[in-house]
FIGULUM-54883 format. One record per atom (N, C-alpha, C): residue number from 1; residue in one letter; atom name; x, y, z. Coordinates in steps of 0.2 Angstrom, whole numbers, plus 5000, padded with zeros to 4 digits. Layout:
REM FIGULUM-54883
nr, rest, atom, u, v, w
NUM, A, CA, X, Y, Z
...
This chain:
REM FIGULUM-54883
nr, rest, atom, u, v, w
1, X, N, 5004, 4994, 5000
1, X, CA, 5000, 5000, 5000
1, X, C, 5004, 5006, 5000
2, X, N, 5010, 5006, 5004
2, X, CA, 5014, 5012, 5005
2, X, C, 5017, 5014, 4998
3, X, N, 5020, 5008, 4995
3, X, CA, 5023, 5009, 4988
3, X, C, 5018, 5012, 4983
4, X, N, 5012, 5010, 4983
4, X, CA, 5007, 5012, 4979
4, X, C, 5006, 5020, 4980
5, X, N, 5006, 5022, 4986
5, X, CA, 5004, 5029, 4987
5, X, C, 5011, 5033, 4986
6, X, N, 5016, 5030, 4985
6, X, CA, 5022, 5034, 4984
6, X, C, 5027, 5035, 4990
7, X, N, 5025, 5032, 4995
7, X, CA, 5029, 5033, 5002
7, X, C, 5033, 5027, 5002
8, X, N, 5039, 5028, 5005
8, X, CA, 5044, 5023, 5006
8, X, C, 5043, 5022, 5014
9, X, N, 5041, 5016, 5016
9, X, CA, 5040, 5014, 5023
9, X, C, 5046, 5016, 5027
10, X, N, 5052, 5014, 5025
10, X, CA, 5058, 5015, 5029
10, X, C, 5059, 5023, 5030
11, X, N, 5058, 5027, 5025
11, X, CA, 5059, 5034, 5025
11, X, C, 5054, 5037, 5030
12, X, N, 5047, 5035, 5029
12, X, CA, 5042, 5037, 5034
12, X, C, 5044, 5035, 5041
13, X, N, 5046, 5029, 5042
13, X, CA, 5048, 5027, 5049
13, X, C, 5054, 5032, 5052
14, X, N, 5059, 5034, 5048
14, X, CA, 5064, 5038, 5050
14, X, C, 5061, 5045, 5051
15, X, N, 5057, 5047, 5047
15, X, CA, 5054, 5054, 5048
15, X, C, 5050, 5054, 5055
16, X, N, 5046, 5049, 5056
16, X, CA, 5043, 5048, 5063
16, X, C, 5048, 5048, 5069
17, X, N, 5053, 5045, 5068
17, X, CA, 5058, 5044, 5073
17, X, C, 5061, 5051, 5074
18, X, N, 5063, 5055, 5069
18, X, CA, 5065, 5062, 5070
18, X, C, 5061, 5066, 5073
19, X, N, 5054, 5066, 5072
19, X, CA, 5049, 5070, 5075
19, X, C, 5049, 5068, 5083
20, X, N, 5049, 5062, 5084
20, X, CA, 5050, 5060, 5091
20, X, C, 5056, 5062, 5095
21, X, N, 5062, 5062, 5091
21, X, CA, 5068, 5065, 5094
21, X, C, 5067, 5072, 5096
22, X, N, 5064, 5076, 5091
22, X, CA, 5063, 5083, 5092
22, X, C, 5058, 5084, 5098
23, X, N, 5053, 5080, 5099
23, X, CA, 5049, 5081, 5105
23, X, C, 5053, 5079, 5111
24, X, N, 5057, 5074, 5111
24, X, CA, 5061, 5072, 5116
24, X, C, 5066, 5077, 5119
25, X, N, 5069, 5081, 5114
25, X, CA, 5073, 5086, 5116
25, X, C, 5070, 5092, 5119
26, X, N, 5064, 5093, 5117
26, X, CA, 5059, 5098, 5120
26, X, C, 5058, 5096, 5127
27, X, N, 5056, 5090, 5128
27, X, CA, 5054, 5088, 5134
27, X, C, 5060, 5088, 5139
28, X, N, 5066, 5086, 5137
28, X, CA, 5072, 5087, 5141
28, X, C, 5073, 5094, 5143
29, X, N, 5073, 5099, 5138
29, X, CA, 5074, 5106, 5140
29, X, C, 5069, 5109, 5145
30, X, N, 5063, 5106, 5145
30, X, CA, 5058, 5108, 5149
30, X, C, 5057, 5105, 5156
31, X, N, 5062, 5100, 5157
31, X, CA, 5062, 5096, 5163
31, X, C, 5057, 5090, 5163
32, X, N, 5054, 5089, 5158
32, X, CA, 5049, 5083, 5158
32, X, C, 5053, 5077, 5156
33, X, N, 5057, 5074, 5160
33, X, CA, 5061, 5069, 5159
33, X, C, 5058, 5062, 5157
34, X, N, 5052, 5060, 5161
34, X, CA, 5049, 5054, 5159
34, X, C, 5046, 5054, 5152
35, X, N, 5043, 5060, 5150
35, X, CA, 5041, 5061, 5143
35, X, C, 5046, 5060, 5138
36, X, N, 5052, 5063, 5140
36, X, CA, 5058, 5063, 5135
36, X, C, 5060, 5056, 5135
37, X, N, 5060, 5052, 5140
37, X, CA, 5062, 5045, 5140
37, X, C, 5058, 5041, 5135
38, X, N, 5051, 5043, 5136
38, X, CA, 5046, 5039, 5132
38, X, C, 5047, 5041, 5124
39, X, N, 5048, 5047, 5123
39, X, CA, 5049, 5050, 5116
39, X, C, 5055, 5046, 5113
40, X, N, 5061, 5047, 5116
40, X, CA, 5067, 5044, 5114
40, X, C, 5066, 5036, 5113
41, X, N, 5063, 5033, 5118
41, X, CA, 5062, 5026, 5117
41, X, C, 5058, 5024, 5111
42, X, N, 5052, 5028, 5110
42, X, CA, 5048, 5027, 5104
42, X, C, 5052, 5028, 5098
43, X, N, 5056, 5033, 5098
43, X, CA, 5061, 5034, 5092
43, X, C, 5066, 5028, 5091
44, X, N, 5068, 5026, 5096
44, X, CA, 5073, 5020, 5095
44, X, C, 5069, 5014, 5093
45, X, N, 5063, 5013, 5094
45, X, CA, 5059, 5007, 5092
45, X, C, 5058, 5008, 5084
46, X, N, 5058, 5014, 5082
46, X, CA, 5057, 5015, 5075
46, X, C, 5063, 5015, 5071
47, X, N, 5069, 5017, 5074
47, X, CA, 5075, 5018, 5071
47, X, C, 5081, 5016, 5076
48, X, N, 5082, 5010, 5077
48, X, CA, 5086, 5007, 5083
48, X, C, 5093, 5010, 5083
49, X, N, 5096, 5012, 5077
49, X, CA, 5103, 5014, 5076
49, X, C, 5104, 5021, 5077
50, X, N, 5098, 5025, 5078
50, X, CA, 5099, 5033, 5078
50, X, C, 5103, 5035, 5084
51, X, N, 5109, 5037, 5084
51, X, CA, 5113, 5038, 5090
51, X, C, 5110, 5045, 5093
52, X, N, 5107, 5049, 5090
52, X, CA, 5104, 5055, 5093
52, X, C, 5098, 5053, 5098
53, X, N, 5094, 5048, 5096
53, X, CA, 5089, 5045, 5100
53, X, C, 5092, 5041, 5106
54, X, N, 5097, 5038, 5105
54, X, CA, 5101, 5034, 5110
54, X, C, 5104, 5039, 5115
55, X, N, 5107, 5044, 5113
55, X, CA, 5110, 5050, 5117
55, X, C, 5104, 5053, 5121
56, X, N, 5099, 5055, 5118
56, X, CA, 5093, 5058, 5122
56, X, C, 5091, 5053, 5127
57, X, N, 5090, 5047, 5126
57, X, CA, 5088, 5042, 5131
57, X, C, 5093, 5042, 5137
58, X, N, 5099, 5042, 5135
58, X, CA, 5104, 5042, 5141
58, X, C, 5104, 5048, 5145
59, X, N, 5103, 5054, 5142
59, X, CA, 5102, 5060, 5145
59, X, C, 5096, 5060, 5150
60, X, N, 5091, 5058, 5147
60, X, CA, 5084, 5057, 5151
60, X, C, 5085, 5053, 5157
61, X, N, 5088, 5047, 5156
61, X, CA, 5089, 5042, 5161
61, X, C, 5094, 5045, 5167
62, X, N, 5099, 5049, 5165
62, X, CA, 5103, 5053, 5169
62, X, C, 5099, 5058, 5174
63, X, N, 5095, 5062, 5170
63, X, CA, 5091, 5067, 5174
63, X, C, 5086, 5063, 5179
64, X, N, 5084, 5057, 5177
64, X, CA, 5080, 5053, 5182
64, X, C, 5083, 5050, 5187
65, X, N, 5090, 5050, 5187
65, X, CA, 5094, 5047, 5192
65, X, C, 5095, 5040, 5191
66, X, N, 5094, 5037, 5185
66, X, CA, 5095, 5030, 5183
66, X, C, 5101, 5030, 5180
67, X, N, 5107, 5030, 5184
67, X, CA, 5113, 5031, 5181
67, X, C, 5116, 5025, 5178
68, X, N, 5115, 5019, 5181
68, X, CA, 5117, 5013, 5178
68, X, C, 5114, 5012, 5171
69, X, N, 5108, 5013, 5170
69, X, CA, 5104, 5012, 5164
69, X, C, 5107, 5018, 5159
70, X, N, 5108, 5024, 5162
70, X, CA, 5111, 5029, 5157
70, X, C, 5118, 5027, 5154
71, X, N, 5122, 5024, 5158
71, X, CA, 5128, 5021, 5156
71, X, C, 5128, 5016, 5151
72, X, N, 5123, 5011, 5152
72, X, CA, 5121, 5006, 5148
72, X, C, 5119, 5009, 5141
73, X, N, 5115, 5014, 5141
73, X, CA, 5113, 5017, 5135
73, X, C, 5118, 5020, 5131
74, X, N, 5123, 5023, 5135
74, X, CA, 5129, 5025, 5131
74, X, C, 5133, 5020, 5128
75, X, N, 5133, 5014, 5131
75, X, CA, 5137, 5008, 5128
75, X, C, 5134, 5006, 5122
76, X, N, 5127, 5007, 5122
76, X, CA, 5123, 5005, 5115
76, X, C, 5125, 5010, 5110
77, X, N, 5127, 5016, 5111
77, X, CA, 5129, 5021, 5106
77, X, C, 5136, 5019, 5104
78, X, N, 5140, 5016, 5108
78, X, CA, 5147, 5014, 5106
78, X, C, 5146, 5008, 5101
79, X, N, 5141, 5004, 5103
79, X, CA, 5140, 4998, 5098
79, X, C, 5138, 5000, 5091
80, X, N, 5134, 5005, 5091
80, X, CA, 5132, 5008, 5084
80, X, C, 5138, 5012, 5081
81, X, N, 5142, 5015, 5085
81, X, CA, 5147, 5020, 5082
81, X, C, 5153, 5020, 5087
82, X, N, 5158, 5016, 5085
82, X, CA, 5164, 5016, 5089
82, X, C, 5167, 5023, 5090
83, X, N, 5170, 5025, 5096
83, X, CA, 5172, 5032, 5097
83, X, C, 5167, 5037, 5096
84, X, N, 5161, 5036, 5097
84, X, CA, 5156, 5041, 5096
84, X, C, 5156, 5047, 5100
85, X, N, 5156, 5053, 5097
85, X, CA, 5156, 5059, 5102
85, X, C, 5150, 5059, 5106
86, X, N, 5144, 5056, 5103
86, X, CA, 5138, 5056, 5107
86, X, C, 5138, 5051, 5113
87, X, N, 5142, 5046, 5112
87, X, CA, 5143, 5041, 5117
87, X, C, 5147, 5044, 5123
88, X, N, 5152, 5047, 5121
88, X, CA, 5157, 5050, 5126
88, X, C, 5153, 5056, 5130
89, X, N, 5149, 5060, 5126
89, X, CA, 5145, 5065, 5129
89, X, C, 5140, 5062, 5134
90, X, N, 5137, 5057, 5132
90, X, CA, 5132, 5053, 5137
90, X, C, 5135, 5051, 5143
91, X, N, 5141, 5048, 5142
91, X, CA, 5145, 5046, 5148
91, X, C, 5147, 5052, 5153
92, X, N, 5149, 5057, 5149
92, X, CA, 5152, 5063, 5153
92, X, C, 5146, 5066, 5158
93, X, N, 5140, 5067, 5155
93, X, CA, 5135, 5070, 5158
93, X, C, 5133, 5065, 5164
94, X, N, 5133, 5059, 5163
94, X, CA, 5131, 5054, 5169
94, X, C, 5137, 5054, 5174
95, X, N, 5143, 5054, 5172
95, X, CA, 5148, 5054, 5177
95, X, C, 5148, 5060, 5181
96, X, N, 5147, 5066, 5178
96, X, CA, 5146, 5072, 5181
96, X, C, 5141, 5072, 5186
97, X, N, 5135, 5069, 5184
97, X, CA, 5129, 5069, 5189
97, X, C, 5130, 5065, 5195
98, X, N, 5135, 5060, 5194
98, X, CA, 5137, 5055, 5200
98, X, C, 5143, 5058, 5204
99, X, N, 5146, 5063, 5202
99, X, CA, 5151, 5066, 5205
99, X, C, 5158, 5063, 5203
100, X, N, 5158, 5060, 5198
100, X, CA, 5165, 5057, 5195
100, X, C, 5168, 5062, 5191
101, X, N, 5170, 5067, 5194
101, X, CA, 5173, 5073, 5190
101, X, C, 5178, 5072, 5185
102, X, N, 5183, 5068, 5187
102, X, CA, 5189, 5066, 5183
102, X, C, 5187, 5062, 5177
103, X, N, 5182, 5057, 5178
103, X, CA, 5180, 5053, 5172
103, X, C, 5175, 5058, 5168
104, X, N, 5172, 5062, 5171
104, X, CA, 5167, 5067, 5167
104, X, C, 5171, 5071, 5162
105, X, N, 5177, 5074, 5165
105, X, CA, 5181, 5079, 5161
105, X, C, 5184, 5075, 5155
106, X, N, 5187, 5069, 5157
106, X, CA, 5190, 5065, 5152
106, X, C, 5185, 5063, 5146
107, X, N, 5179, 5061, 5148
107, X, CA, 5174, 5059, 5143
107, X, C, 5172, 5065, 5139
108, X, N, 5171, 5071, 5142
108, X, CA, 5169, 5077, 5138
108, X, C, 5175, 5079, 5133
109, X, N, 5181, 5078, 5135
109, X, CA, 5187, 5079, 5131
109, X, C, 5187, 5074, 5125
110, X, N, 5185, 5068, 5126
110, X, CA, 5185, 5063, 5121
110, X, C, 5179, 5065, 5116
111, X, N, 5173, 5068, 5119
111, X, CA, 5167, 5069, 5115
111, X, C, 5169, 5075, 5110
112, X, N, 5174, 5079, 5112
112, X, CA, 5176, 5085, 5108
112, X, C, 5181, 5082, 5103
113, X, N, 5186, 5078, 5105
113, X, CA, 5191, 5075, 5101
113, X, C, 5188, 5072, 5095
114, X, N, 5183, 5067, 5096
114, X, CA, 5179, 5063, 5091
114, X, C, 5174, 5067, 5088
115, X, N, 5171, 5073, 5090
115, X, CA, 5166, 5076, 5087
115, X, C, 5167, 5084, 5088
116, X, N, 5173, 5086, 5084
116, X, CA, 5175, 5093, 5085
116, X, C, 5170, 5098, 5082
117, X, N, 5165, 5096, 5078
117, X, CA, 5160, 5100, 5076
117, X, C, 5153, 5099, 5079
118, X, N, 5152, 5096, 5084
118, X, CA, 5146, 5094, 5088
118, X, C, 5145, 5099, 5093
119, X, N, 5140, 5104, 5092
119, X, CA, 5139, 5109, 5096
119, X, C, 5137, 5107, 5103
120, X, N, 5133, 5102, 5104
120, X, CA, 5130, 5099, 5110
120, X, C, 5136, 5097, 5115
121, X, N, 5141, 5095, 5112
121, X, CA, 5147, 5092, 5116
121, X, C, 5150, 5098, 5120
122, X, N, 5151, 5104, 5116
122, X, CA, 5154, 5110, 5119
122, X, C, 5149, 5113, 5124
123, X, N, 5143, 5113, 5122
123, X, CA, 5138, 5116, 5127
123, X, C, 5138, 5112, 5133
124, X, N, 5137, 5105, 5133
124, X, CA, 5137, 5102, 5139
124, X, C, 5144, 5102, 5143
125, X, N, 5149, 5103, 5140
125, X, CA, 5156, 5104, 5143
125, X, C, 5156, 5111, 5147
126, X, N, 5152, 5116, 5143
126, X, CA, 5152, 5123, 5146
126, X, C, 5147, 5122, 5153
127, X, N, 5142, 5118, 5152
127, X, CA, 5138, 5117, 5158
127, X, C, 5142, 5114, 5164
128, X, N, 5146, 5109, 5162
128, X, CA, 5150, 5106, 5167
128, X, C, 5155, 5111, 5171
129, X, N, 5158, 5115, 5167
129, X, CA, 5162, 5120, 5170
129, X, C, 5159, 5125, 5174
130, X, N, 5153, 5127, 5171
130, X, CA, 5149, 5132, 5175
130, X, C, 5147, 5129, 5182
131, X, N, 5145, 5123, 5182
131, X, CA, 5143, 5120, 5189
131, X, C, 5149, 5119, 5193
132, X, N, 5155, 5119, 5191
132, X, CA, 5161, 5119, 5195
132, X, C, 5164, 5127, 5196
133, X, N, 5160, 5132, 5194
133, X, CA, 5162, 5139, 5195
133, X, C, 5168, 5141, 5191
134, X, N, 5170, 5138, 5186
134, X, CA, 5176, 5140, 5182
134, X, C, 5173, 5144, 5176
135, X, N, 5173, 5150, 5177
135, X, CA, 5171, 5155, 5172
135, X, C, 5175, 5155, 5165
136, X, N, 5181, 5154, 5166
136, X, CA, 5186, 5154, 5160
136, X, C, 5184, 5148, 5155
137, X, N, 5184, 5142, 5158
137, X, CA, 5183, 5136, 5154
137, X, C, 5175, 5136, 5152
138, X, N, 5171, 5139, 5156
138, X, CA, 5164, 5139, 5154
138, X, C, 5163, 5144, 5148
139, X, N, 5166, 5150, 5148
139, X, CA, 5166, 5154, 5142
139, X, C, 5169, 5151, 5136
140, X, N, 5175, 5148, 5137
140, X, CA, 5178, 5145, 5131
140, X, C, 5173, 5140, 5127
141, X, N, 5170, 5136, 5131
141, X, CA, 5166, 5130, 5128
141, X, C, 5160, 5133, 5126
142, X, N, 5157, 5137, 5129
142, X, CA, 5150, 5140, 5127
142, X, C, 5151, 5144, 5121
143, X, N, 5156, 5148, 5121
143, X, CA, 5158, 5152, 5115
143, X, C, 5158, 5148, 5108
144, X, N, 5162, 5142, 5109
144, X, CA, 5163, 5137, 5103
144, X, C, 5156, 5134, 5102
145, X, N, 5152, 5132, 5107
145, X, CA, 5145, 5129, 5105
145, X, C, 5141, 5134, 5101
146, X, N, 5141, 5140, 5103
146, X, CA, 5137, 5145, 5100
146, X, C, 5139, 5147, 5093
147, X, N, 5146, 5147, 5092
147, X, CA, 5149, 5148, 5085
147, X, C, 5146, 5142, 5081
148, X, N, 5146, 5136, 5083
148, X, CA, 5144, 5130, 5079
148, X, C, 5136, 5130, 5078
149, X, N, 5133, 5132, 5083
149, X, CA, 5125, 5132, 5083
149, X, C, 5123, 5138, 5086
150, X, N, 5122, 5144, 5082
150, X, CA, 5120, 5150, 5085
150, X, C, 5114, 5151, 5089
151, X, N, 5109, 5146, 5088
151, X, CA, 5103, 5146, 5092
151, X, C, 5104, 5144, 5099
152, X, N, 5109, 5141, 5101
152, X, CA, 5111, 5139, 5107
152, X, C, 5111, 5145, 5112
153, X, N, 5112, 5151, 5109
153, X, CA, 5112, 5157, 5114
153, X, C, 5106, 5158, 5117
154, X, N, 5100, 5156, 5114
154, X, CA, 5094, 5157, 5117
154, X, C, 5093, 5152, 5123
155, X, N, 5095, 5146, 5122
155, X, CA, 5095, 5141, 5127
155, X, C, 5099, 5143, 5133
156, X, N, 5105, 5145, 5131
156, X, CA, 5110, 5147, 5137
156, X, C, 5107, 5153, 5141
157, X, N, 5104, 5157, 5138
157, X, CA, 5101, 5163, 5141
157, X, C, 5096, 5161, 5147
158, X, N, 5093, 5156, 5147
158, X, CA, 5089, 5154, 5152
158, X, C, 5091, 5147, 5155
159, X, N, 5096, 5144, 5153
159, X, CA, 5098, 5138, 5156
159, X, C, 5101, 5139, 5163
160, X, N, 5098, 5135, 5168
160, X, CA, 5099, 5136, 5175
160, X, C, 5107, 5135, 5176
161, X, N, 5110, 5131, 5172
161, X, CA, 5117, 5129, 5173
161, X, C, 5121, 5135, 5173
162, X, N, 5119, 5140, 5170
162, X, CA, 5123, 5147, 5169
162, X, C, 5121, 5152, 5173
163, X, N, 5116, 5151, 5178
163, X, CA, 5113, 5156, 5182
163, X, C, 5118, 5160, 5186
164, X, N, 5124, 5157, 5188
164, X, CA, 5129, 5161, 5192
164, X, C, 5132, 5166, 5188
165, X, N, 5132, 5165, 5181
165, X, CA, 5136, 5170, 5177
165, X, C, 5131, 5174, 5172
166, X, N, 5125, 5173, 5173
166, X, CA, 5120, 5176, 5169
166, X, C, 5121, 5184, 5168
167, X, N, 5123, 5187, 5173
167, X, CA, 5124, 5195, 5172
167, X, C, 5131, 5197, 5172
168, X, N, 5135, 5193, 5171
168, X, CA, 5142, 5195, 5170
168, X, C, 5143, 5197, 5162
169, X, N, 5148, 5202, 5162
169, X, CA, 5149, 5205, 5155
169, X, C, 5151, 5199, 5150
170, X, N, 5156, 5195, 5152
170, X, CA, 5158, 5190, 5147
170, X, C, 5152, 5185, 5145
171, X, N, 5148, 5184, 5149
171, X, CA, 5142, 5179, 5147
171, X, C, 5138, 5183, 5142
172, X, N, 5136, 5189, 5144
172, X, CA, 5132, 5193, 5139
172, X, C, 5135, 5194, 5132
173, X, N, 5142, 5195, 5132
173, X, CA, 5145, 5195, 5126
173, X, C, 5145, 5189, 5122
174, X, N, 5146, 5183, 5126
174, X, CA, 5146, 5176, 5122
174, X, C, 5139, 5175, 5119
175, X, N, 5134, 5176, 5123
175, X, CA, 5127, 5175, 5120
175, X, C, 5124, 5181, 5116
176, X, N, 5128, 5186, 5116
176, X, CA, 5126, 5192, 5112
176, X, C, 5120, 5196, 5114
177, X, N, 5118, 5196, 5120
177, X, CA, 5113, 5199, 5123
177, X, C, 5115, 5205, 5127
178, X, N, 5114, 5211, 5126
178, X, CA, 5116, 5217, 5130
178, X, C, 5110, 5221, 5131
């Protein structure tokens, strides 16, 4: 039936998965972690190899405090893509959430080494540095994230992770709001 109507079932399934990933990202940003987990899980059912859905699942699990499952989800990313910047990013966020700072920093550095053009890796590393109160490192990584993905300035402007720096001149310069 799908072929008769001109639709490719595989393409349609991937489009549905992308839509669910978009919903999942929105749920993550708004703190609706259970909804995010479900959206990413449904996306994975439609497209099991999509590393962005797998990353989103790991991040949602981390936010829900389900750290072992989050690290297992990161392992699945590595099964799909060896040395995946998304896998290292997922590990880093989970390690940081559990207080394993040395492991988190190492994983963040690997996420950037293997994904030098992935804005989310720099953004999450900036959040990491912000949580540790390191303005210099935070500025460096946030600036690079916004260079790669300019719309991240809007997210950064309201992200609780940057609240301690929100009114500082350097922060306003980086996000270009004055």
